[in-house]
N, C-alpha and C positions, 0 to 999 in steps of 0.2 A: 504493500500500500504506500510505501515511501515514495514520494515524488509524483503521485498520481495527479496532482493539480497541474503539473507541467504538461500533461497529456490531454487535458480537456480543452474544449473550445472556450474562447474568452467570454461568450455569452453566459456560460455557466459560472465563470468566475465573478462576473458582475452580479449574477443572481445570488451567489453565496454572500457577497458583500451587502447586498440590499436586504437579504433575509436576516442579517445581524440587527438591522433596525427593528424588525418584528420581535426578535429575541430580547433586545434591550427594553422594550416596552413591558415585558413580562417580569423584569427584575424589580421586585418590590420589597424584598427582605434581604437581610444579610446572608442567611442560609442559601437562598436562591441565587444571590449574586456570587457567592463563593463557588457553589457547585457549577453554575453556568460558565463562569470564567475558567474554572479548571477543565471542564469538558472542551471548551473552545481551544484552550492552550494545547491540550492533548491532541485534539483533532488536527490542528495546524502543524504540530510537531510531527505527526505521523504522515500527513499528506503533502507537506511542502517538500520540494527537492532540496538537496544539500546546498546548492548554490542558487539562491533565488533573490538576489538583490543584497544591498548592504544591510547587515544586521542592526545598524544604528537606527534604522527607520522605526524599529519597535520602541525606541526611546520616546518617540512622540506619543505613543499610547500611554506609556508610564507617566510622562509629564502631564498629559491631559487628565488622566485619572487622579493623579496626586493633587493637581491644582483644583480640580472640582471638589475632591474630598476635603481639602483644606478650607476652601471658601465655604463649603457647606457646614463644616465644623465651626468655623469662625462666626458665621452669620446665623447658624441654625440652633444656637443654644448649647453648643459644645457636646452634642450627642455623637459619640464615636461610631455607633452602629449605623446611624443614619448617614454620616459622612462616608464611612467605608462602603455602604451600599451605593451611594451616588457615584463614588469614584470607580467602583467595579462595573457599574452600569455603563459608564463611558468606555471602559476597557472592552466590554462585550460589544459595544457599538462599533468601536474603531478597529479592533484587532483583526477581524477577517479582511476588511478592506485594505488595511496596510499590508497584510500578509500576501494577498494575491495581486496587488497592484503591479509589481514588477513583471508578472507573468502575462499580462495582457498585451497582445500584439494589436496595434491600431488597425492594420489592414484586415486581419482575420476577424476582428470585432466588427468592422464595417461590412464584411461579407455576411456575417451572421445577422446583423441588423437589417440589411437590405433584402436578403434572401429568406431568412427565417421569420423575422417580425414584419416584413413587408413595409418598412418605413420609407418615406419619400427619399428618392435617391439623391436629391440635392442636399438634403440634410445629412444623409449618411456620408457622402463624399466630403462635404465640408467638415463634418465632425472628425473623420479620419485624418484629414489634412491638418486640422488644429491639433490633434493628439500627436502627430508626428512632429509638428513644430514645437510643441511643448517638451517633447523628449530631447530636442536639440538645444534647449535653452542652456543647460549645463555646459555643453560643449562650446557653445557660442561665448558664454561667460569666460571660460578658460582661454579661448583664443583672444578675446579682447584684453584680458588681464595680461597675457603674455606679450601682446603687442605693445601695451603701455610700458611694461617693464623693459622691453628691448629698446625702447626709445628714451629711456631714462626717466619715465614718469611713474615708477613703481612706488608702492607705499613705504613710508618710513616706519620707525619703531613705535612711534606714539599713536595713541588712539585717534587723535584728530586727523593725522595723516592717513591712517587706515580708513577712517570714515570718509574722507574726501576721495580716496581711491575707489572705495565701494560705490560712492555716489556717481563718480565719473563713469565707471564701468556699467552701472545700472542705466544711466542715460544712453550710453552707447548701445547697450543691449536693447533698449526700447526702440531706438532709431533703426537698428538692424532688423529687429523683429517686424516692425511696420513695413520696412522696405521689402523684406522677404514675403510678407503677407500680400503686398501689392503685386509682386511678381507672380506669386502662386495664383492669385485671382485672375490676372491677365492670361496666364497659361491655361488655366482651367476653362476660361471663357473661349479662348482660341480653339480648344479641343471640343467645343460643343456642349459643355456641361450646363450652360444656361438655357439652351434651346431644345435639348433632347426631350423627347416624350417617352420613349421606352429605352431602358438601359440594360445592357448585358453585363455580366460579371466575369472577370478573367479567371477567378478561382472559385471552386465549389465551396459550399458551406455544409460540410458533413455533420451528422449527429450520430454518435456512437453509443453503445451500451455503457461505456465508461462515463460519458456525459450524463446519462440518466441516473447512474448510480451516485455520482458526486452530487447531483442536484437533490436527490432524495436524502443524502447525508446532510446537505444544507438545510433542508426542511426539518429533519429530525433534530438538528442542533438548535434551530429556532424554536422548536417545541419544548426543549429541555426546561426553561424557566417556568413555563405553564404547568408542565407535569410535576415539577418539584413543588410548586405552589399548591396543586391539588392534593398531593400526598401529605404535605406538611399540615394542611388544613383538615385532613381527615382524622 
C-alpha cells in the first residue's frame, strides 16, 4: 500500500483533500479529534510515496494547528481540551491537502476535469495553465535572485538589506509573471482556444480500480469522526 497515492489520478487526490473538510466538521470533542488525527496520520504515512515533496511542508499544518489552539486557549477561557480540539480540527482539515498537493500533475488534472467532470474546456485549459505557472514561481524567484547577485545587487547581512532584496525580487517576479501570462494568453488565442466549440484531448483520462479504492478510503476517513462520535455517545 506504500506509495499508492502516487499511482492514482489527480482527481482522486483533490477529492481526498476536499473530503478532509467533511471530516473536520465532525471533530467536536477531544477524543474524536485525537482519534481522527491519528487515523489520518497513519493513512498518509502508509499511502504516501517515500519521496513526495519537501517534508517541511507539514510544518504549516503544525503551525496552523498550534496557532489556532493557542488563540482558542487565550480567548476561550483557558480550557485546554477545547483549545486542543480546535487545533487538531485544523490539522485534520489541512493534513490531507498538504500531503497530496505535490503529487498533483496540472495537465493530468485538466484531462480529468475536462473528460470526467465535463467542465467547460476554456476553464479547464486556463486552470491548467495557471497551475503550471504557479509551479514555476519558485524557479523564477531563484533565477531573479541569482541575476541580482551576479550583478552585485545581492542582499547584505542585515535584515533591512535582506528585506529590500526580497522586495526587489518580488517586484521582478510580479512583472515577469504578468509578462508570461500575457504571452500565454496570446499563444492560446492564436491556437484557437477562444473560438473553439468542440475540443479534443491529447491524452486519455483513465479511471482504474486503484482510483476507486483510494476514493473509498477517503470517504471512510471522512466518516471516522462521525463514527467515533456515535460510539462515544452510546
